[in-house]
C-alpha positions as CSV (number, residue, x, y, z in Angstrom):
1,M,-6.8,0.6,23.7
2,Q,-3.1,1.2,23.2
3,P,-2.2,2.9,19.9
4,L,-0.4,0.6,17.4
5,Q,3.4,1.0,17.7
6,R,4.9,0.2,14.3
7,K,8.0,-1.9,14.0
8,Q,9.4,-1.1,10.5
9,S,12.1,-3.7,10.8
10,L,9.3,-6.3,10.7
11,S,7.9,-4.7,7.6
12,T,9.1,-7.5,5.4
13,D,7.4,-10.5,3.6
14,F,7.8,-13.7,5.6
15,Y,9.5,-15.4,2.8
16,Q,12.5,-13.0,3.3
17,L,12.9,-14.6,6.7
18,S,12.4,-18.2,5.6
19,V,14.9,-18.0,2.7
20,S,17.3,-16.1,5.0
21,N,17.0,-18.9,7.5
22,A,18.0,-21.3,4.8
23,Y,21.0,-19.1,3.8
24,Y,22.1,-19.2,7.4
25,E,21.8,-22.9,7.8
26,Q,23.6,-23.4,4.5
27,G,26.6,-21.4,5.7
28,M,25.9,-18.5,3.4
29,A,25.5,-15.7,5.9
30,D,28.8,-14.1,5.0
31,D,28.2,-14.3,1.2
32,I,28.0,-10.8,-0.3
33,A,25.1,-10.2,-2.6
34,V,24.5,-7.4,-5.1
35,F,20.9,-6.5,-5.8
36,D,19.5,-3.9,-8.3
37,L,16.2,-2.1,-7.7
38,F,14.7,-1.0,-11.0
39,I,11.5,-0.5,-12.9
40,R,10.3,-2.2,-16.1
41,R,8.2,0.6,-17.4
42,N,7.3,4.2,-16.8
43,P,4.0,4.8,-15.1
44,F,1.0,6.5,-16.7
45,E,2.2,5.5,-20.2
46,G,4.7,8.3,-19.8
47,G,8.2,8.9,-21.0
48,Y,10.0,9.3,-17.7
49,T,9.8,8.6,-14.0
50,A,10.7,10.9,-11.1
51,F,12.8,9.1,-8.4
52,A,11.8,9.6,-4.8
53,G,11.8,7.8,-1.4
54,L,15.6,7.8,-0.7
55,E,15.3,9.7,2.6
56,N,12.7,7.3,4.1
57,A,14.9,4.4,2.8
58,I,17.8,5.8,4.7
59,S,15.8,6.2,7.9
60,Y,14.7,2.5,7.6
61,L,18.2,1.2,7.1
62,Q,19.6,3.3,10.0
63,N,17.0,1.9,12.3
64,L,17.0,-1.7,11.1
65,N,17.1,-4.0,14.1
66,F,15.2,-6.9,15.7
67,D,14.7,-6.7,19.4
68,S,14.1,-9.5,21.9
69,D,10.3,-9.2,21.6
70,D,10.5,-9.6,17.8
71,I,12.6,-12.7,18.2
72,S,10.2,-14.2,20.8
73,M,7.3,-13.6,18.5
74,L,9.1,-15.3,15.5
75,K,10.3,-18.2,17.7
76,S,6.8,-18.8,19.0
77,N,5.0,-18.6,15.7
78,H,7.6,-20.0,13.3
79,P,9.4,-23.0,14.9
80,E,11.1,-23.7,11.5
81,L,13.4,-20.7,12.1
82,S,16.5,-22.0,13.7
83,D,17.9,-20.6,17.0
84,G,21.1,-19.7,15.3
85,F,19.3,-17.7,12.6
86,L,17.2,-15.9,15.2
87,K,20.3,-15.0,17.2
88,Y,21.8,-13.7,14.0
89,L,18.7,-11.4,13.5
90,L,19.0,-10.2,17.1
91,N,22.5,-8.8,16.4
92,M,21.9,-7.8,12.8
93,R,22.4,-4.2,11.6
94,F,22.8,-3.0,8.0
95,T,26.6,-3.2,7.3
96,G,26.6,-3.1,3.6
97,E,26.8,-0.4,0.9
98,L,24.0,1.3,-1.0
99,Y,24.3,3.5,-4.0
100,S,21.2,5.4,-5.4
101,M,19.9,7.9,-7.8
102,R,19.3,11.3,-6.2
103,E,15.8,12.1,-5.2
104,G,14.3,14.2,-8.0
105,D,16.3,12.5,-10.7
106,V,14.6,11.7,-14.0
107,V,15.0,8.0,-14.4
108,F,14.0,5.2,-16.8
109,P,13.3,1.5,-17.0
110,Y,15.9,-1.2,-16.8
111,E,18.6,0.9,-15.1
112,P,19.5,0.4,-11.4
113,L,17.8,3.1,-9.3
114,V,19.3,1.6,-6.1
115,R,22.2,-0.8,-5.9
116,V,22.7,-2.8,-2.7
117,K,25.8,-4.7,-1.8
118,A,25.6,-6.5,1.5
119,P,25.7,-9.8,3.3
120,I,23.0,-11.8,1.6
121,I,20.7,-12.1,4.6
122,Q,20.7,-8.3,5.1
123,A,20.3,-7.6,1.4
124,Q,17.4,-10.1,1.3
125,I,15.5,-8.9,4.3
126,I,15.5,-5.2,3.3
127,E,14.0,-6.0,-0.1
128,T,10.3,-5.6,0.8
129,A,10.7,-2.3,2.7
130,L,12.9,-0.7,0.1
131,L,10.5,-1.6,-2.7
132,A,7.5,-0.4,-0.7
133,I,9.1,3.0,0.0
134,V,10.6,3.6,-3.4
135,N,7.6,2.3,-5.4
136,H,5.2,4.5,-3.5
137,E,7.0,7.7,-3.3
138,T,8.4,7.5,-6.9
139,L,5.0,6.8,-8.2
140,I,3.4,9.8,-6.5
141,A,6.4,12.1,-7.4
142,T,6.0,11.1,-11.0
143,K,2.3,11.8,-11.0
144,A,2.9,15.2,-9.3
145,S,5.6,16.0,-11.9
146,R,3.2,15.3,-14.7
147,I,0.4,17.3,-13.1
148,C,2.7,20.3,-12.4
149,A,4.0,20.2,-16.0
150,S,0.5,20.3,-17.3
151,A,-0.3,23.3,-15.2
152,Q,2.4,25.2,-17.2
153,G,3.9,27.1,-14.2
154,D,0.7,27.7,-12.3
155,P,0.9,26.7,-8.6
156,V,-0.3,23.2,-7.7
157,I,-1.3,22.3,-4.1
158,D,-1.6,18.8,-2.8
159,F,-5.1,18.2,-1.4
160,G,-4.8,14.4,-1.2
161,L,-4.6,13.4,2.5
162,R,-8.3,12.5,2.9
163,R,-8.2,10.3,-0.2
164,A,-4.8,8.6,0.5
165,H,-4.6,5.0,1.4
166,G,-4.1,5.9,5.1
167,T,-2.5,8.8,6.8
168,E,1.1,7.4,6.4
169,A,0.6,7.2,2.7
170,G,-0.8,10.7,2.8
171,L,2.2,12.0,4.6
172,N,4.8,10.3,2.4
173,G,2.7,11.1,-0.6
174,S,2.7,14.8,0.3
175,R,6.5,14.8,0.4
176,A,6.7,13.1,-2.9
177,A,4.2,15.6,-4.4
178,I,6.4,18.4,-3.3
179,I,9.4,16.8,-5.0
180,G,7.3,16.5,-8.1
181,G,6.6,20.2,-8.1
182,C,3.7,21.1,-5.8
183,V,4.1,24.4,-4.0
184,G,2.2,23.2,-0.9
185,T,0.0,20.6,0.8
186,S,-3.1,20.6,2.9
187,D,-1.5,18.0,5.3
188,V,-0.6,19.7,8.6
189,E,1.6,16.7,9.6
190,A,3.7,17.3,6.5
191,E,4.3,20.9,7.9
192,H,5.6,19.3,11.1
193,A,7.7,16.6,9.3
194,F,9.1,18.5,6.3
195,G,8.8,22.2,7.1
196,V,6.4,22.9,4.3
197,V,3.7,25.3,5.4
198,S,0.3,23.7,5.1
199,K,-2.4,25.5,3.0
200,G,-6.2,25.3,2.6
201,T,-9.4,27.3,2.0
202,I,-12.8,26.7,3.7
203,S,-15.3,23.9,3.6
204,H,-18.8,23.6,2.4
205,A,-19.8,22.7,5.9
206,F,-18.5,26.1,7.2
207,V,-20.5,28.0,4.6
208,M,-23.6,25.9,5.4
209,S,-23.3,26.4,9.1
210,F,-24.2,30.1,8.8
211,Q,-27.6,31.5,8.0
212,D,-26.4,32.8,4.6
213,E,-23.3,32.7,2.3
214,Y,-22.4,36.3,2.7
215,T,-22.2,36.0,6.5
216,A,-20.0,32.9,6.3
217,F,-17.6,34.6,3.9
218,K,-17.4,37.8,6.0
219,A,-16.8,35.9,9.2
220,Y,-14.1,33.8,7.6
221,C,-12.2,36.7,6.1
222,D,-12.4,38.7,9.4
223,L,-10.7,35.8,11.2
224,N,-8.3,34.6,8.5
225,P,-6.8,37.7,6.9
226,P,-3.8,35.9,5.4
227,N,-6.1,33.3,3.7
228,M,-9.0,35.0,1.9
229,T,-9.8,32.3,-0.6
230,L,-13.6,31.6,-0.6
231,L,-15.3,28.4,-1.7
232,V,-18.1,29.7,-4.0
233,D,-20.0,26.6,-5.2
234,T,-22.0,25.6,-2.1
235,Y,-25.3,26.8,-3.5
236,D,-25.0,28.5,-6.9
237,T,-21.6,29.5,-8.1
238,L,-22.4,32.4,-10.5
239,R,-25.7,33.7,-8.9
240,S,-24.7,33.4,-5.3
241,G,-21.1,32.4,-4.5
242,V,-19.2,34.8,-6.7
243,P,-21.5,37.8,-6.1
244,N,-21.2,37.3,-2.3
245,A,-17.5,36.9,-2.5
246,I,-17.3,40.1,-4.5
247,K,-19.4,41.9,-1.9
248,V,-17.1,40.8,0.9
249,F,-13.9,41.7,-1.0
250,L,-15.2,45.1,-1.9
251,E,-16.1,45.9,1.7
252,L,-12.7,44.8,2.9
253,K,-11.0,46.8,0.1
254,E,-12.9,49.9,1.2
255,E,-11.8,49.3,4.8
256,G,-8.2,48.8,3.7
257,R,-8.2,45.2,5.0
258,L,-8.2,43.2,1.8
259,A,-5.3,40.8,1.8
260,E,-2.7,40.8,-0.9
261,S,-3.6,37.2,-1.6
262,Y,-7.3,36.6,-2.0
263,G,-9.7,34.9,-4.4
264,I,-12.3,32.2,-5.0
265,R,-12.2,28.4,-5.3
266,L,-14.3,26.4,-7.8
267,D,-14.9,22.8,-6.7
268,S,-17.6,21.5,-9.0
269,G,-19.3,22.0,-12.4
270,D,-17.8,23.1,-15.7
271,L,-14.6,24.6,-14.5
272,S,-13.7,26.1,-17.8
273,Y,-17.1,27.9,-18.2
274,L,-17.3,28.9,-14.6
275,S,-13.8,30.3,-14.4
276,K,-14.3,32.4,-17.5
277,K,-17.6,33.9,-16.2
278,A,-16.2,34.4,-12.7
279,R,-13.1,36.2,-14.1
280,V,-15.3,38.6,-16.0
281,M,-17.4,39.2,-12.8
282,L,-14.3,39.8,-10.7
283,D,-12.6,42.1,-13.2
284,E,-15.8,44.2,-13.7
285,A,-15.9,44.7,-9.9
286,G,-12.4,46.0,-10.0
287,L,-11.0,42.8,-8.4
288,S,-8.6,41.9,-11.2
289,T,-6.0,40.7,-8.7
290,A,-8.4,38.1,-7.3
291,A,-7.1,34.6,-7.9
292,I,-9.3,31.7,-9.2
293,V,-8.4,28.3,-7.7
294,A,-9.8,25.1,-9.1
295,S,-10.2,21.6,-7.6
296,N,-12.5,18.6,-8.2
297,D,-10.9,15.4,-9.3
298,L,-8.2,17.0,-11.4
299,D,-5.2,15.3,-12.9
300,E,-2.7,16.1,-15.7
301,Q,-5.1,15.3,-18.5
302,A,-7.9,17.3,-17.0
303,I,-5.6,20.3,-16.4
304,A,-4.1,20.1,-19.8
305,Q,-7.6,20.1,-21.4
306,L,-8.7,23.1,-19.2
307,K,-5.5,25.0,-20.3
308,Y,-6.3,24.2,-23.9
309,D,-9.8,25.4,-23.4
310,G,-8.5,28.8,-22.1
311,A,-9.9,28.3,-18.6
312,R,-9.2,31.3,-16.4
313,I,-7.7,29.4,-13.5
314,D,-4.6,30.6,-11.6
315,S,-3.8,27.7,-9.3
316,W,-4.9,24.1,-8.8
317,G,-5.8,22.0,-5.8
318,V,-5.2,18.3,-6.7
319,G,-6.2,15.5,-4.4
320,T,-7.6,12.1,-5.2
321,R,-6.0,11.5,-8.6
322,M,-2.5,12.5,-7.4
323,I,-2.3,10.9,-4.0
324,T,-3.7,7.6,-5.4
325,A,-1.6,7.8,-8.6
326,W,-4.8,7.5,-10.7
327,G,-4.1,5.6,-13.9
328,S,-1.2,3.5,-12.5
329,P,-2.0,2.0,-9.1
330,A,1.4,0.5,-8.7
331,L,4.9,1.3,-10.0
332,G,6.0,-2.3,-10.3
333,G,9.6,-1.8,-9.2
334,V,11.6,-5.0,-8.7
335,Y,14.7,-6.0,-6.7
336,K,16.8,-8.6,-8.4
337,L,20.1,-10.5,-7.6
338,A,22.9,-9.4,-9.9
339,R,26.0,-10.9,-8.3
340,L,27.1,-13.1,-5.5
341,D,30.5,-13.2,-3.9
342,Q,31.3,-16.6,-2.3
343,G,34.6,-17.6,-0.8
344,G,36.4,-14.8,-2.6
345,V,35.0,-15.7,-6.0
346,S,32.4,-13.5,-7.7
347,Y,29.5,-15.0,-9.7
348,D,27.3,-12.8,-11.9
349,K,23.7,-13.7,-11.7
350,M,20.9,-13.2,-14.2
351,K,17.2,-14.1,-14.2
352,L,16.0,-15.7,-17.5
353,S,12.4,-15.7,-18.7
354,D,10.2,-16.6,-21.6
355,D,9.3,-12.9,-21.6
356,P,12.5,-11.0,-22.5
357,Y,11.2,-7.9,-20.7
358,K,11.4,-9.9,-17.4
359,M,15.1,-10.9,-17.9
360,T,17.5,-9.0,-15.7
361,N,21.0,-7.6,-16.2
362,P,23.9,-9.4,-14.4
363,G,26.9,-7.9,-12.6
364,Y,27.9,-5.0,-10.4
365,K,26.9,-2.0,-12.4
366,K,26.8,1.7,-12.7
367,V,24.8,4.1,-14.8
368,L,26.2,6.9,-16.9
369,R,24.0,9.6,-18.4
370,L,25.2,11.0,-21.8
371,F,24.7,14.7,-22.6
372,N,25.1,16.4,-25.9
373,K,27.9,19.0,-25.6
374,N,26.1,21.5,-27.8
375,S,22.6,21.4,-26.5
376,G,23.3,20.2,-22.9
377,K,20.4,17.8,-23.3
378,A,20.4,14.2,-22.2
379,T,20.7,11.8,-25.1
380,A,20.9,8.3,-23.6
381,D,21.8,6.4,-20.4
382,L,24.4,3.6,-20.5
383,V,24.4,0.8,-17.9
384,M,28.0,-0.5,-17.5
385,L,30.0,-2.7,-15.3
386,D,31.3,-0.7,-12.4
387,H,35.0,-0.9,-13.3
388,E,34.4,0.2,-17.0
389,T,35.5,3.5,-18.3
390,L,34.1,5.4,-21.4
391,D,36.1,7.4,-23.9
392,T,34.0,10.4,-24.6
393,Q,36.3,11.5,-27.4
394,K,35.2,8.6,-29.6
395,P,31.8,8.0,-31.2
396,L,29.6,5.5,-29.3
397,R,27.2,3.1,-30.9
398,I,24.2,2.4,-28.7
399,Y,21.6,-0.3,-29.1
400,H,18.0,-0.8,-28.2
401,P,18.1,-3.1,-25.1
402,F,15.7,-5.7,-26.6
403,F,15.6,-4.9,-30.4
404,T,19.3,-4.7,-30.9
405,Y,19.0,-4.2,-34.7
406,K,18.0,-0.6,-33.7
407,T,21.2,1.3,-33.2
408,R,22.5,4.9,-33.4
409,V,25.8,6.6,-33.0
410,V,26.3,9.2,-30.3
411,E,29.1,11.8,-30.8
412,G,30.1,15.0,-29.0
413,F,28.9,14.1,-25.5
414,Y,30.0,14.2,-21.9
415,T,28.8,12.0,-19.1
416,E,27.6,12.1,-15.5
417,E,27.5,9.2,-13.1
418,M,24.0,8.6,-11.7
419,L,24.4,6.3,-8.8
420,Q,25.7,8.1,-5.7
421,P,27.1,6.6,-2.5
422,V,24.6,6.6,0.4
423,F,25.9,3.9,2.7
424,I,29.5,2.5,2.8
425,D,30.2,-0.4,5.1
426,G,27.0,0.4,7.0
427,E,27.9,4.1,7.5
428,L,25.7,6.9,6.1
429,V,27.8,9.1,3.8
430,Y,24.9,11.0,2.2
431,G,23.9,14.3,3.7
432,H,20.3,15.4,4.3
433,I,18.9,17.6,1.5
434,P,16.1,20.0,2.2
435,L,12.8,19.3,0.4
436,H,12.7,22.5,-1.5
437,E,16.2,21.8,-2.8
438,I,15.1,18.4,-4.1
439,Q,12.1,20.0,-5.8
440,A,14.4,22.6,-7.5
441,Y,16.8,19.8,-8.5
442,H,13.9,17.8,-10.1
443,K,12.8,20.8,-12.1
444,K,16.4,21.4,-13.2
445,Q,16.7,17.8,-14.3
446,Q,13.5,18.0,-16.3
447,G,15.1,21.0,-18.2
448,R,17.9,18.7,-19.3
449,F,15.6,16.6,-21.5
450,W,14.0,17.3,-24.8
451,E,10.3,18.1,-24.5
452,E,9.4,15.1,-26.6
453,V,10.6,12.7,-23.8
454,L,8.6,14.6,-21.2
455,R,5.3,15.2,-22.9
456,L,2.2,13.7,-21.4
457,N,1.0,11.6,-24.3
458,N,2.9,9.5,-26.8
459,P,6.4,10.5,-25.6
460,D,9.5,9.7,-27.4
461,E,11.4,6.6,-26.0
462,Y,14.5,7.6,-24.1
463,H,17.3,5.2,-24.8
464,V,18.9,3.1,-22.1
465,D,21.6,0.9,-23.4
466,L,24.1,-1.7,-22.1
467,S,27.8,-1.5,-22.5
468,D,29.4,-4.0,-24.9
469,A,31.1,-5.8,-21.9
470,L,27.8,-6.1,-20.0
471,Y,26.0,-7.2,-23.1
472,D,28.6,-9.9,-23.7
473,I,28.1,-11.3,-20.2
474,K,24.3,-11.3,-20.9
475,K,24.8,-13.1,-24.2
476,E,27.0,-15.7,-22.5
477,F,24.3,-16.4,-20.0
478,L,21.8,-16.9,-22.8
479,H,24.1,-19.2,-24.7
480,N,25.1,-21.3,-21.7
481,H,21.4,-21.9,-20.8
482,N,20.5,-22.5,-24.4
483,Y,17.9,-19.7,-24.2
484,T,15.5,-19.7,-27.2
485,G,13.0,-17.1,-25.9
486,A,10.1,-19.6,-25.9
487,S,8.9,-22.4,-23.7
488,E,8.9,-26.0,-25.0
489,G,5.5,-27.2,-26.0
């Protein structure tokens, strides 16, 4: 059997092709569309989201093309697609522009994370893949960010590959987890792809394959001197595992072969109780430098509770609940038309809904982040029309995006533009950024927000407002369509 050869250009919903065929037949192929990719809520009932996925999105757009085999398949299975449209696909490459948040940025609902401006067929066909990439990696990066924050500076390692929704999800999830703050991953493919050295300990099967626990531990340490972290819960953690680990460590210490980095891993049971008891046992044996690693269905809430309980855990291996984004199975990012240029005339576009949270913001927009001059902390984001400017010397009144009676005045601030150019006229203008630099950037950005916005539970709402000019366009849409906010009976 031949291995499956993926064709990411075909990674699109069929309706993208059927509506694009209609665009082509209606003479709209040269119309220029502006789409915004954004989220409607932060995942995990949190106060922020960590943006990720840009590098994979770049790779997808650089390699977007339909070859003759693709066209033959579509022609055979979908006779409704016109020959003219299929010929258009055969010659299509991404020629538009894309602006994006930086990977690692702290972002919020209802602001463009990615802005695409391209011929409408191109902009339409790339929707599904962009959403799949950004939704997945942003979700995992956010989960990892929350988990690493709960660990309060302790190292966190991604152990998620075996529980990921497939190996591709595991690989991209590992990358996102590093962005969110993990210091390493168990995924060896991630080492190949991203240059992040893979990490791991030993398995229960390894321990069980020897006649006794001591022999297993001794054999492993003899053959793995840089990695002397022993899994101690195969039989009995406190009466067998920890004592046998101590015996091996003391022998190695006497021989002068004990690694600088060594310790035990707890993978089951009451991690708080076991870590405290194990710490006492290790310290009494003169092994105060031995680390205690914990795993076993951990997430940000479990780690926060263990920290509160005073558990003696030095680092954390997190798998299932990080790589599957436990608690928020999907990010729910959307990609909506905001403007259409036809025959030299620009038309702003807006989706209306009986649910105000599903309405979109029209126009070709940018995002400014406002920082307090005294504290350096972010105070609000402002979504504006791209041509607008902001006078930072004057007080600015900002409004809640839905409950506009809620207002406040911002003074003494400076701004930073959030959307950065990535593609211009189809040419990549954004340089590759090493993964460790993206991770450091995310940590730096977290430090620019008040703790109340970042906390795990019941966070303060960070304000994202619309400029007066943009809000006026939105109000005009509502007025012109006699919007009442409710369906007729």
